[in-house]
C-alpha positions in Angstrom: 6.0 74.6 127.9 9.7 73.7 127.8 11.1 70.4 128.9 13.4 71.8 131.7 16.5 69.8 130.6 18.8 72.7 130.3 20.1 71.5 127.0 21.1 73.8 124.2 20.6 72.3 120.7 21.7 74.0 117.4 20.7 72.3 114.2 22.0 73.2 110.8 21.9 76.9 111.7 22.6 79.2 108.8 22.5 83.0 108.4 23.0 84.9 105.2 23.6 88.7 105.2 23.3 89.5 101.5 26.3 87.8 99.7 28.0 87.2 103.1 27.4 83.9 104.8 28.0 84.6 108.5 27.0 81.1 109.7 26.8 78.0 107.5 25.0 74.7 108.5 26.3 75.0 112.2 25.4 72.1 114.5 26.2 71.3 118.1 24.7 70.4 121.5 25.5 71.8 125.0 24.7 69.5 127.8 23.9 70.6 131.5 26.5 70.1 134.1 29.5 71.4 132.0 31.1 74.5 130.7 31.3 74.6 126.9 33.7 77.0 125.1 32.5 78.4 121.9 35.7 79.4 120.1 36.6 80.9 116.8 38.6 83.8 115.3 36.9 87.2 115.0 34.3 87.2 112.2 33.8 83.4 112.5 30.1 83.8 113.4 30.1 83.3 117.2 28.1 86.4 118.1 25.7 85.9 115.3 25.1 82.4 116.3 24.4 83.5 120.0 22.0 86.2 118.8 20.0 83.6 116.7 20.0 81.3 119.7 18.5 84.2 121.9 15.9 85.3 119.3 17.7 88.5 118.3 18.5 87.5 114.8 16.2 85.4 112.6 18.0 82.5 111.0 18.1 82.0 107.3 17.8 78.2 107.9 18.1 75.8 110.8 17.0 76.2 114.3 18.4 77.0 117.9 16.5 75.3 120.9 16.9 75.9 124.7 15.1 73.3 126.8 13.7 72.0 123.5 12.0 75.4 122.5 13.0 78.5 120.5 13.8 81.3 122.8 10.4 83.2 122.1 8.5 80.3 123.3 10.0 79.9 126.7 7.4 82.0 128.5 9.4 83.7 131.1 12.9 83.5 129.5 14.7 85.4 132.2 14.0 82.5 134.6 15.4 80.1 132.1 18.3 81.8 130.3 20.7 84.5 131.6 22.6 86.1 128.7 25.3 88.7 128.2 26.2 89.8 124.8 27.5 93.4 125.5 28.3 94.9 129.0 27.2 98.4 128.0 23.4 98.4 128.7 23.5 100.7 131.7 22.2 104.2 132.3 25.3 106.1 133.4 23.5 108.1 136.2 21.8 105.0 137.7 23.4 103.2 140.6 24.2 99.5 140.2 21.6 98.6 142.8 18.9 100.6 141.1 19.9 99.1 137.7 19.3 95.8 139.0 16.0 96.6 140.8 14.7 97.9 137.4 15.3 94.5 135.8 14.1 92.6 138.8 10.8 94.3 138.5 10.6 93.5 134.9 11.1 89.9 135.3 9.1 89.5 138.4 11.7 88.9 141.2 11.8 90.9 144.5 14.3 93.8 145.1 16.2 91.8 147.6 17.6 89.7 144.6 19.6 92.7 143.5 21.5 92.8 146.7 22.1 89.0 146.6 23.6 89.1 143.0 25.7 92.2 143.8 27.4 90.1 146.6 27.6 87.1 144.3 29.7 88.9 141.6 31.9 90.9 144.1 30.1 94.4 143.8 28.5 94.5 147.1 30.5 97.7 148.2 29.8 99.3 144.9 26.1 99.0 144.9 25.5 102.8 145.4 27.9 103.9 142.8 26.8 105.1 139.4 27.4 102.6 136.7 28.7 105.3 134.4 31.9 105.5 136.6 32.5 101.7 136.5 35.6 100.3 134.8 35.2 97.8 132.0 35.7 94.9 134.4 33.2 96.2 136.9 30.6 96.6 133.9 31.3 92.9 133.1 30.5 91.9 136.7 27.3 94.1 136.7 26.2 92.6 133.4 26.7 89.1 134.8 24.7 90.1 137.9 21.8 91.2 135.8 21.9 87.8 133.9 21.7 86.1 137.3 18.7 87.9 138.6 16.3 85.1 137.6 18.5 82.3 138.9 18.5 80.9 135.4 19.2 77.2 134.4 21.3 78.3 131.4 23.9 80.9 131.1 25.0 82.3 127.7 28.0 84.7 127.9 29.9 86.4 125.1 33.5 87.3 126.0 32.7 87.3 129.7 36.5 87.7 130.8 37.0 90.9 128.7 38.2 93.6 130.9 38.7 91.6 134.0 42.1 91.7 135.7 43.8 88.4 136.6 42.1 88.2 139.9 38.7 88.7 138.3 39.5 86.1 135.6 40.3 83.6 138.3 37.1 84.3 140.2 35.1 84.0 137.0 36.6 80.6 136.3 35.8 79.4 139.6 32.3 80.7 139.5 31.3 79.3 136.1 32.7 75.9 137.0 30.7 75.9 140.3 27.6 77.1 138.4 28.0 74.2 135.9 28.6 71.7 138.7 25.3 72.4 140.2 23.7 70.9 137.2 23.3 74.0 135.0 24.4 74.8 131.5 27.1 77.3 130.7 28.0 78.4 127.2 30.7 81.0 126.8 32.3 82.4 123.7 35.8 83.7 123.6 39.0 84.0 121.7 41.2 84.1 125.0 42.3 80.6 124.3 44.6 80.1 127.3 41.9 81.2 129.8 39.2 79.2 128.2 41.4 76.1 128.3 41.4 76.2 132.1 37.7 76.6 132.3 35.9 74.6 129.8 34.9 70.9 129.7 34.0 70.7 125.9 34.6 73.1 123.0 32.9 74.1 119.8 35.4 75.5 117.4 34.1 77.3 114.3 35.7 79.0 111.4 34.1 80.7 108.5 30.8 80.0 110.0 31.2 76.3 110.1 31.8 73.7 112.7 35.5 72.5 112.8 35.3 70.5 116.0 32.8 69.6 118.6 33.4 67.5 121.5 35.4 67.1 124.9 38.5 69.1 125.3 40.3 65.8 126.4 39.5 64.2 123.1 40.8 67.2 121.2 44.1 67.0 122.9 44.4 63.3 122.2 44.5 64.2 118.5 47.7 65.9 119.0 50.7 63.9 120.0 52.8 65.2 122.8 56.7 65.7 122.2 59.7 65.3 124.3 62.3 68.1 123.7 65.9 67.1 124.5 69.2 68.9 124.6 71.8 66.2 124.3 75.5 66.3 124.5 75.8 64.3 121.3 72.8 64.6 119.0 74.0 62.0 116.5 74.5 59.3 119.1 71.1 59.9 120.6 69.4 59.9 117.3 71.1 56.6 116.4 70.0 55.0 119.7 66.4 56.1 119.2 66.3 54.9 115.6 67.7 51.5 116.8 64.6 51.3 119.0 62.3 52.0 116.2 61.7 55.7 117.0 61.5 57.6 113.7 59.4 60.7 114.6 62.5 62.9 115.4 62.8 66.6 114.4 65.8 68.8 114.7 64.8 72.2 116.1 66.5 75.5 115.4 67.7 76.0 118.9 69.8 72.7 118.7 67.4 70.5 120.6 65.6 67.5 119.1 61.9 66.8 119.3 60.7 63.1 119.7 57.1 62.3 119.3 55.2 59.3 120.5 57.8 58.4 123.1 57.6 59.2 126.9 60.4 61.3 128.5 61.4 58.4 130.7 62.1 56.2 127.8 64.2 58.9 126.1 66.2 59.4 129.3 66.8 55.7 129.6 68.0 55.3 126.0 70.3 58.3 126.5 71.8 56.8 129.5 72.4 53.5 127.7 74.1 55.2 124.8 76.3 57.2 127.2 74.9 60.6 126.1 74.6 63.3 128.6 71.2 65.2 128.8 71.4 68.8 129.6 67.7 69.4 129.4 64.6 67.4 128.7 61.0 68.6 128.6 57.6 67.0 127.8 55.6 69.3 125.6 51.9 68.8 126.0 49.4 69.8 123.2 47.6 73.1 124.1 44.4 74.3 122.9 46.0 77.3 121.3 48.1 75.3 118.9 45.1 73.0 118.0 42.9 76.0 117.6 45.3 77.5 115.1 45.5 74.3 113.1 41.7 74.2 112.9 41.1 77.8 112.0 44.2 78.9 110.2 43.7 80.8 106.9 40.4 82.6 107.6 42.0 86.0 107.6 45.6 85.3 106.6 47.3 88.1 104.8 47.8 87.4 101.1 50.5 90.0 100.5 54.1 89.8 101.8 54.7 91.2 105.2 56.8 94.4 104.5 57.7 94.6 108.3 59.0 91.1 108.7 62.7 91.8 108.4 62.8 95.2 109.8 65.4 95.6 112.7 64.4 96.9 116.1 64.1 100.6 116.3 67.1 102.3 117.4 69.4 99.4 116.4 71.4 101.7 113.9 71.3 99.0 111.4 69.5 99.4 107.9 69.0 96.5 105.6 70.8 96.8 102.1 68.5 97.2 99.0 67.6 94.1 97.0 70.5 93.0 94.7 73.1 94.6 96.8 76.4 92.6 96.8 78.8 93.1 99.8 82.3 94.2 98.6 85.3 92.3 100.1 86.8 94.0 103.0 90.3 95.6 102.5 92.5 96.3 105.4 93.7 99.9 105.7 92.8 102.9 103.7 92.9 102.6 99.9 93.5 105.7 97.8 90.6 106.0 95.3 91.8 105.3 91.7 92.7 108.3 89.6 90.9 109.4 86.4 87.7 111.2 85.9 85.7 107.9 85.4 86.9 106.4 88.6 85.9 109.1 90.9 82.4 108.7 92.4 79.9 111.5 92.2 80.4 113.9 95.1 83.8 112.5 96.0 86.2 115.2 97.1 89.9 114.4 97.3 91.3 115.3 100.7 94.5 117.3 101.2 97.5 115.1 101.4 100.9 116.5 102.6 103.9 115.3 100.6 106.5 113.2 102.3 109.1 115.3 104.2 106.9 118.4 104.2 107.7 121.0 106.9 105.6 123.9 107.5 107.9 127.0 107.1 106.0 129.6 109.0 105.5 128.9 112.8 103.6 131.6 114.7 105.0 132.8 118.0 103.2 132.0 121.2 100.3 134.5 121.7 100.2 135.4 118.1 96.7 136.5 116.9 96.0 136.4 113.3 95.1 139.9 111.9 91.7 140.5 110.2 91.6 139.9 106.5 92.6 142.8 104.4 94.5 144.5 107.1 97.0 147.1 105.8 100.1 147.9 107.8 100.2 151.5 109.1 103.1 153.7 108.4 105.4 153.8 111.3 104.4 150.5 112.8 107.2 149.0 114.9 108.0 145.4 115.1 106.6 144.9 118.6 104.4 142.2 120.1 100.6 142.5 119.5 100.0 143.3 123.1 102.1 146.5 122.9 100.5 147.9 119.8 98.8 151.2 120.4 95.1 151.2 120.1 93.5 152.5 116.7 92.4 155.8 118.3 95.9 156.7 119.2 97.3 156.3 115.5 98.7 159.4 114.0 96.0 161.2 112.2 98.1 161.5 108.9 100.6 159.5 106.8 104.2 159.4 108.0 107.3 158.3 106.1 108.3 154.7 106.6 111.4 154.2 108.7 114.9 153.9 107.2 115.4 150.5 105.7 111.8 149.4 105.4 111.0 147.4 102.3 107.3 146.4 101.4 106.7 142.7 101.4 109.5 142.0 103.8 108.4 139.1 106.1 107.8 140.4 109.6 106.8 138.5 112.8 104.8 141.4 114.0 101.7 143.2 112.7 103.3 144.1 109.3 104.1 140.4 108.6 103.1 139.5 105.1 104.4 135.9 105.0 
């Protein structure tokens, strides 16, 4: 028989999968009346820990207890623990209501409880729809409804907000906090840090299968000093005024602002006013869970090699980075003629045509002139007439005729016989 406390206790829990240590000597306690966040990067051992706690995986060492007992000793565990590890255990052709009725019969609760939990999770209007047509967010709600069938004292949820829209996330946050305030125990794992920060009262942070922090969220924030970010008109004068007051934790930021730690924003503003320095912007930066989380878990899966994409320009910018070792040549105004000589000419370079100074083109075609086809031979008897008045080829004399008097081959002509 369990003690009915609603407390979760994990003591020196260890799980070894061959050479891989998924969980190493993990210990923490979850008290009733609070929402506890179980945080860690992917692969940190969160899901393995929850599976050991729920009797689905046998630990290599250590123990996990709920109400002072291992899960398999709870008697009717669905009345004590409601758990969701994966929101996928639905028959696609079964309606949401019938799905819940199957589980209600298995744990010994009336069918009416199915309709109650459907309303509780916001699926009352979707009870007669097949679960196979549900979205991921609706499946999350149906999985939570299944966990609530036995009105359990303890809720254990793995990534419960996955797939929920913003409205659903806000609803889940309110629901879990209300559930915990009624004296029950809520343990949720997640890597959605910003959302968990608004939901949980205490956190368990794990990395590499080990506990990095366990305690109230407020105590974790106190370990990180807040900073005041200031955009002054005269940085040097403000820094001198701060240092004169014994403030030394001052950092110059890349955007031109200065960050001051350990001093409230009001004191910084008063010192700036005394020093005659205008303040264009001032902001008090609070420590957030995400920054603290990265500090505690950094390096588990950090890439060891260089990031080949780190300095790539945005696609479509038209800019290409020069190769390593490239040296920019000094800019020369105006065009510079390439140096002469066979060694100076770059491969593939072709000298463009340059007209000599004072050059005048001798031949100027007349308006309407059409260049004859290559290889054209003047016909005997052709007259110096405009192209438009030339007879068509079909009307040419069938035989050769003597050239007119005075005709000399090669003489420049402006008509069809021109050879210039």
